Jmol script that loads the backbone (N, CA, C; Angstrom):
load data "model"
ATOM      1  N   UNK A   1     108.837 118.435 108.087  1.00  0.00           N
ATOM      2  CA  UNK A   1     107.621 117.680 107.919  1.00  0.00           C
ATOM      3  C   UNK A   1     107.157 117.799 106.467  1.00  0.00           C
ATOM      4  N   UNK A   2     106.793 116.678 105.875  1.00  0.00           N
ATOM      5  CA  UNK A   2     106.332 116.650 104.499  1.00  0.00           C
ATOM      6  C   UNK A   2     104.812 116.643 104.484  1.00  0.00           C
ATOM      7  N   UNK A   3     104.246 117.547 103.712  1.00  0.00           N
ATOM      8  CA  UNK A   3     102.806 117.610 103.577  1.00  0.00           C
ATOM      9  C   UNK A   3     102.386 116.715 102.426  1.00  0.00           C
ATOM     10  N   UNK A   4     101.449 115.787 102.644  1.00  0.00           N
ATOM     11  CA  UNK A   4     101.023 114.917 101.554  1.00  0.00           C
ATOM     12  C   UNK A   4     100.330 115.704 100.452  1.00  0.00           C
ATOM     13  N   UNK A   5     100.524 115.268  99.233  1.00  0.00           N
ATOM     14  CA  UNK A   5      99.907 115.893  98.078  1.00  0.00           C
ATOM     15  C   UNK A   5      98.683 115.068  97.698  1.00  0.00           C
ATOM     16  N   UNK A   6      97.585 115.739  97.474  1.00  0.00           N
ATOM     17  CA  UNK A   6      96.366 115.060  97.048  1.00  0.00           C
ATOM     18  C   UNK A   6      96.278 115.212  95.535  1.00  0.00           C
ATOM     19  N   UNK A   7      96.220 114.100  94.812  1.00  0.00           N
ATOM     20  CA  UNK A   7      96.221 114.118  93.353  1.00  0.00           C
ATOM     21  C   UNK A   7      94.840 113.855  92.791  1.00  0.00           C
ATOM     22  N   UNK A   8      94.488 114.633  91.779  1.00  0.00           N
ATOM     23  CA  UNK A   8      93.262 114.413  91.025  1.00  0.00           C
ATOM     24  C   UNK A   8      93.693 114.075  89.612  1.00  0.00           C
ATOM     25  N   UNK A   9      93.143 112.985  89.059  1.00  0.00           N
ATOM     26  CA  UNK A   9      93.615 112.523  87.760  1.00  0.00           C
ATOM     27  C   UNK A   9      92.503 112.462  86.720  1.00  0.00           C
ATOM     28  N   UNK A  10      92.920 112.548  85.474  1.00  0.00           N
ATOM     29  CA  UNK A  10      92.047 112.459  84.330  1.00  0.00           C
ATOM     30  C   UNK A  10      92.103 111.039  83.773  1.00  0.00           C
ATOM     31  N   UNK A  11      91.201 110.701  82.874  1.00  0.00           N
ATOM     32  CA  UNK A  11      91.133 109.333  82.362  1.00  0.00           C
ATOM     33  C   UNK A  11      92.305 108.947  81.466  1.00  0.00           C
ATOM     34  N   UNK A  12      92.743 109.818  80.588  1.00  0.00           N
ATOM     35  CA  UNK A  12      93.815 109.454  79.643  1.00  0.00           C
ATOM     36  C   UNK A  12      95.093 108.998  80.330  1.00  0.00           C
ATOM     37  N   UNK A  13      95.612 109.741  81.319  1.00  0.00           N
ATOM     38  CA  UNK A  13      96.820 109.256  81.987  1.00  0.00           C
ATOM     39  C   UNK A  13      96.613 107.907  82.677  1.00  0.00           C
ATOM     40  N   UNK A  14      95.458 107.706  83.304  1.00  0.00           N
ATOM     41  CA  UNK A  14      95.191 106.422  83.963  1.00  0.00           C
ATOM     42  C   UNK A  14      95.157 105.276  82.960  1.00  0.00           C
ATOM     43  N   UNK A  15      94.521 105.503  81.830  1.00  0.00           N
ATOM     44  CA  UNK A  15      94.427 104.465  80.802  1.00  0.00           C
ATOM     45  C   UNK A  15      95.811 104.115  80.278  1.00  0.00           C
ATOM     46  N   UNK A  16      96.624 105.110  79.971  1.00  0.00           N
ATOM     47  CA  UNK A  16      97.965 104.837  79.450  1.00  0.00           C
ATOM     48  C   UNK A  16      98.856 104.177  80.496  1.00  0.00           C
ATOM     49  N   UNK A  17      98.782 104.642  81.735  1.00  0.00           N
ATOM     50  CA  UNK A  17      99.573 104.013  82.799  1.00  0.00           C
ATOM     51  C   UNK A  17      99.174 102.556  82.999  1.00  0.00           C
ATOM     52  N   UNK A  18      97.876 102.268  82.934  1.00  0.00           N
ATOM     53  CA  UNK A  18      97.407 100.894  83.077  1.00  0.00           C
ATOM     54  C   UNK A  18      97.905 100.030  81.926  1.00  0.00           C
ATOM     55  N   UNK A  19      97.832 100.546  80.706  1.00  0.00           N
ATOM     56  CA  UNK A  19      98.270  99.780  79.535  1.00  0.00           C
ATOM     57  C   UNK A  19      99.774  99.541  79.534  1.00  0.00           C
ATOM     58  N   UNK A  20     100.528 100.473  80.088  1.00  0.00           N
ATOM     59  CA  UNK A  20     101.986 100.339  80.137  1.00  0.00           C
ATOM     60  C   UNK A  20     102.475  99.551  81.353  1.00  0.00           C
ATOM     61  N   UNK A  21     101.561  99.252  82.281  1.00  0.00           N
ATOM     62  CA  UNK A  21     101.939  98.492  83.470  1.00  0.00           C
ATOM     63  C   UNK A  21     102.494  99.342  84.600  1.00  0.00           C
ATOM     64  N   UNK A  22     102.228 100.646  84.574  1.00  0.00           N
ATOM     65  CA  UNK A  22     102.746 101.550  85.600  1.00  0.00           C
ATOM     66  C   UNK A  22     101.683 102.088  86.549  1.00  0.00           C
ATOM     67  N   UNK A  23     100.463 101.596  86.442  1.00  0.00           N
ATOM     68  CA  UNK A  23      99.395 102.129  87.292  1.00  0.00           C
ATOM     69  C   UNK A  23      99.642 101.832  88.765  1.00  0.00           C
ATOM     70  N   UNK A  24     100.067 100.628  89.083  1.00  0.00           N
ATOM     71  CA  UNK A  24     100.306 100.267  90.484  1.00  0.00           C
ATOM     72  C   UNK A  24     101.342 101.180  91.128  1.00  0.00           C
ATOM     73  N   UNK A  25     102.464 101.396  90.465  1.00  0.00           N
ATOM     74  CA  UNK A  25     103.524 102.262  91.006  1.00  0.00           C
ATOM     75  C   UNK A  25     103.030 103.694  91.168  1.00  0.00           C
ATOM     76  N   UNK A  26     102.236 104.147  90.229  1.00  0.00           N
ATOM     77  CA  UNK A  26     101.709 105.514  90.299  1.00  0.00           C
ATOM     78  C   UNK A  26     100.738 105.666  91.460  1.00  0.00           C
ATOM     79  N   UNK A  27      99.841 104.711  91.601  1.00  0.00           N
ATOM     80  CA  UNK A  27      98.857 104.766  92.690  1.00  0.00           C
ATOM     81  C   UNK A  27      99.568 104.729  94.042  1.00  0.00           C
ATOM     82  N   UNK A  28     100.585 103.898  94.165  1.00  0.00           N
ATOM     83  CA  UNK A  28     101.327 103.804  95.421  1.00  0.00           C
ATOM     84  C   UNK A  28     102.111 105.083  95.712  1.00  0.00           C
ATOM     85  N   UNK A  29     102.579 105.754  94.674  1.00  0.00           N
ATOM     86  CA  UNK A  29     103.396 106.965  94.849  1.00  0.00           C
ATOM     87  C   UNK A  29     102.578 108.208  95.152  1.00  0.00           C
ATOM     88  N   UNK A  30     101.352 108.252  94.664  1.00  0.00           N
ATOM     89  CA  UNK A  30     100.557 109.468  94.784  1.00  0.00           C
ATOM     90  C   UNK A  30      99.286 109.269  95.596  1.00  0.00           C
ATOM     91  N   UNK A  31      99.380 108.567  96.719  1.00  0.00           N
ATOM     92  CA  UNK A  31      98.213 108.401  97.592  1.00  0.00           C
ATOM     93  C   UNK A  31      97.961 109.704  98.319  1.00  0.00           C
ATOM     94  N   UNK A  32      96.778 110.124  98.535  1.00  0.00           N
ATOM     95  CA  UNK A  32      95.556 109.606  97.935  1.00  0.00           C
ATOM     96  C   UNK A  32      95.353 110.183  96.538  1.00  0.00           C
ATOM     97  N   UNK A  33      94.686 109.443  95.676  1.00  0.00           N
ATOM     98  CA  UNK A  33      94.331 109.900  94.339  1.00  0.00           C
ATOM     99  C   UNK A  33      92.817 109.941  94.229  1.00  0.00           C
ATOM    100  N   UNK A  34      92.315 110.999  93.617  1.00  0.00           N
ATOM    101  CA  UNK A  34      90.876 111.167  93.454  1.00  0.00           C
ATOM    102  C   UNK A  34      90.525 111.171  91.973  1.00  0.00           C
ATOM    103  N   UNK A  35      89.484 110.429  91.657  1.00  0.00           N
ATOM    104  CA  UNK A  35      88.934 110.422  90.304  1.00  0.00           C
ATOM    105  C   UNK A  35      87.600 111.146  90.338  1.00  0.00           C
ATOM    106  N   UNK A  36      87.431 112.156  89.506  1.00  0.00           N
ATOM    107  CA  UNK A  36      86.078 112.704  89.383  1.00  0.00           C
ATOM    108  C   UNK A  36      85.157 111.606  88.860  1.00  0.00           C
ATOM    109  N   UNK A  37      83.891 111.633  89.242  1.00  0.00           N
ATOM    110  CA  UNK A  37      82.931 110.601  88.847  1.00  0.00           C
ATOM    111  C   UNK A  37      82.904 110.413  87.339  1.00  0.00           C
ATOM    112  N   UNK A  38      82.956 111.507  86.585  1.00  0.00           N
ATOM    113  CA  UNK A  38      82.897 111.393  85.123  1.00  0.00           C
ATOM    114  C   UNK A  38      84.118 110.670  84.564  1.00  0.00           C
ATOM    115  N   UNK A  39      85.263 110.748  85.244  1.00  0.00           N
ATOM    116  CA  UNK A  39      86.460 110.024  84.809  1.00  0.00           C
ATOM    117  C   UNK A  39      86.256 108.518  85.012  1.00  0.00           C
ATOM    118  N   UNK A  40      85.755 108.142  86.174  1.00  0.00           N
ATOM    119  CA  UNK A  40      85.481 106.729  86.442  1.00  0.00           C
ATOM    120  C   UNK A  40      84.453 106.194  85.443  1.00  0.00           C
ATOM    121  N   UNK A  41      83.436 106.985  85.136  1.00  0.00           N
ATOM    122  CA  UNK A  41      82.416 106.574  84.164  1.00  0.00           C
ATOM    123  C   UNK A  41      83.028 106.415  82.771  1.00  0.00           C
ATOM    124  N   UNK A  42      83.907 107.318  82.391  1.00  0.00           N
ATOM    125  CA  UNK A  42      84.549 107.267  81.074  1.00  0.00           C
ATOM    126  C   UNK A  42      85.410 106.008  80.933  1.00  0.00           C
ATOM    127  N   UNK A  43      86.140 105.663  81.981  1.00  0.00           N
ATOM    128  CA  UNK A  43      86.984 104.468  81.949  1.00  0.00           C
ATOM    129  C   UNK A  43      86.117 103.207  81.913  1.00  0.00           C
ATOM    130  N   UNK A  44      84.972 103.241  82.585  1.00  0.00           N
ATOM    131  CA  UNK A  44      84.092 102.075  82.670  1.00  0.00           C
ATOM    132  C   UNK A  44      83.364 101.774  81.364  1.00  0.00           C
ATOM    133  N   UNK A  45      83.309 102.730  80.435  1.00  0.00           N
ATOM    134  CA  UNK A  45      82.597 102.525  79.175  1.00  0.00           C
ATOM    135  C   UNK A  45      83.198 101.372  78.374  1.00  0.00           C
ATOM    136  N   UNK A  46      84.503 101.297  78.339  1.00  0.00           N
ATOM    137  CA  UNK A  46      85.181 100.266  77.558  1.00  0.00           C
ATOM    138  C   UNK A  46      85.746  99.225  78.523  1.00  0.00           C
ATOM    139  N   UNK A  47      85.252  98.022  78.459  1.00  0.00           N
ATOM    140  CA  UNK A  47      85.706  96.954  79.357  1.00  0.00           C
ATOM    141  C   UNK A  47      86.956  96.305  78.788  1.00  0.00           C
ATOM    142  N   UNK A  48      88.102  96.968  79.012  1.00  0.00           N
ATOM    143  CA  UNK A  48      89.381  96.465  78.516  1.00  0.00           C
ATOM    144  C   UNK A  48      90.356  96.337  79.674  1.00  0.00           C
ATOM    145  N   UNK A  49      91.637  96.141  79.370  1.00  0.00           N
ATOM    146  CA  UNK A  49      92.630  95.951  80.431  1.00  0.00           C
ATOM    147  C   UNK A  49      92.791  97.186  81.312  1.00  0.00           C
ATOM    148  N   UNK A  50      92.629  98.369  80.738  1.00  0.00           N
ATOM    149  CA  UNK A  50      92.731  99.592  81.541  1.00  0.00           C
ATOM    150  C   UNK A  50      91.589  99.655  82.554  1.00  0.00           C
ATOM    151  N   UNK A  51      90.391  99.333  82.121  1.00  0.00           N
ATOM    152  CA  UNK A  51      89.233  99.314  83.016  1.00  0.00           C
ATOM    153  C   UNK A  51      89.452  98.317  84.151  1.00  0.00           C
ATOM    154  N   UNK A  52      89.931  97.126  83.803  1.00  0.00           N
ATOM    155  CA  UNK A  52      90.175  96.079  84.801  1.00  0.00           C
ATOM    156  C   UNK A  52      91.219  96.529  85.817  1.00  0.00           C
ATOM    157  N   UNK A  53      92.305  97.135  85.356  1.00  0.00           N
ATOM    158  CA  UNK A  53      93.360  97.601  86.258  1.00  0.00           C
ATOM    159  C   UNK A  53      92.856  98.695  87.184  1.00  0.00           C
ATOM    160  N   UNK A  54      92.137  99.662  86.656  1.00  0.00           N
ATOM    161  CA  UNK A  54      91.615 100.756  87.487  1.00  0.00           C
ATOM    162  C   UNK A  54      90.649 100.201  88.530  1.00  0.00           C
ATOM    163  N   UNK A  55      89.809  99.259  88.154  1.00  0.00           N
ATOM    164  CA  UNK A  55      88.856  98.662  89.095  1.00  0.00           C
ATOM    165  C   UNK A  55      89.560  97.990  90.276  1.00  0.00           C
ATOM    166  N   UNK A  56      90.739  97.409  90.030  1.00  0.00           N
ATOM    167  CA  UNK A  56      91.486  96.767  91.123  1.00  0.00           C
ATOM    168  C   UNK A  56      91.850  97.764  92.218  1.00  0.00           C
ATOM    169  N   UNK A  57      92.067  99.009  91.850  1.00  0.00           N
ATOM    170  CA  UNK A  57      92.472 100.016  92.834  1.00  0.00           C
ATOM    171  C   UNK A  57      91.298 100.776  93.413  1.00  0.00           C
ATOM    172  N   UNK A  58      90.147 100.707  92.778  1.00  0.00           N
ATOM    173  CA  UNK A  58      88.951 101.336  93.344  1.00  0.00           C
ATOM    174  C   UNK A  58      88.420 100.527  94.513  1.00  0.00           C
ATOM    175  N   UNK A  59      88.460  99.223  94.408  1.00  0.00           N
ATOM    176  CA  UNK A  59      87.914  98.361  95.460  1.00  0.00           C
ATOM    177  C   UNK A  59      88.588  98.587  96.817  1.00  0.00           C
ATOM    178  N   UNK A  60      89.921  98.559  96.902  1.00  0.00           N
ATOM    179  CA  UNK A  60      90.538  98.784  98.220  1.00  0.00           C
ATOM    180  C   UNK A  60      90.686 100.269  98.569  1.00  0.00           C
ATOM    181  N   UNK A  61      90.063 101.127  97.773  1.00  0.00           N
ATOM    182  CA  UNK A  61      90.038 102.573  98.050  1.00  0.00           C
ATOM    183  C   UNK A  61      91.387 103.260  97.882  1.00  0.00           C
ATOM    184  N   UNK A  62      92.237 102.750  96.995  1.00  0.00           N
ATOM    185  CA  UNK A  62      93.484 103.464  96.684  1.00  0.00           C
ATOM    186  C   UNK A  62      93.169 104.634  95.746  1.00  0.00           C
ATOM    187  N   UNK A  63      92.122 104.452  94.946  1.00  0.00           N
ATOM    188  CA  UNK A  63      91.591 105.526  94.107  1.00  0.00           C
ATOM    189  C   UNK A  63      90.203 105.850  94.644  1.00  0.00           C
ATOM    190  N   UNK A  64      89.937 107.110  94.831  1.00  0.00           N
ATOM    191  CA  UNK A  64      88.655 107.528  95.393  1.00  0.00           C
ATOM    192  C   UNK A  64      87.864 108.291  94.340  1.00  0.00           C
ATOM    193  N   UNK A  65      86.606 107.926  94.160  1.00  0.00           N
ATOM    194  CA  UNK A  65      85.738 108.615  93.204  1.00  0.00           C
ATOM    195  C   UNK A  65      84.911 109.633  93.954  1.00  0.00           C
ATOM    196  N   UNK A  66      84.910 110.874  93.431  1.00  0.00           N
ATOM    197  CA  UNK A  66      84.108 111.950  94.013  1.00  0.00           C
ATOM    198  C   UNK A  66      83.303 112.625  92.934  1.00  0.00           C
ATOM    199  N   UNK A  67      82.154 113.151  93.331  1.00  0.00           N
ATOM    200  CA  UNK A  67      81.276 113.869  92.395  1.00  0.00           C
ATOM    201  C   UNK A  67      81.911 115.130  91.901  1.00  0.00           C
TER     202      UNK A  67
END
end "model"
wireframe off; spacefill off
backbone 0.3
color backbone group
């Protein structure tokens, strides 16, 4: 039996993965992923392609924001 791994991520890796086009594959591979609230806030400061990509995965709850 395989135990699922719960991943917590920082903003820099998410931003680079989004810019390189690998965010979708990463999110699908490491479900569930948790973003600390401050990470989500940091990504939201700059409305660029990384912000847009991360927002796509927050809506369907593939990325979860926690305090």
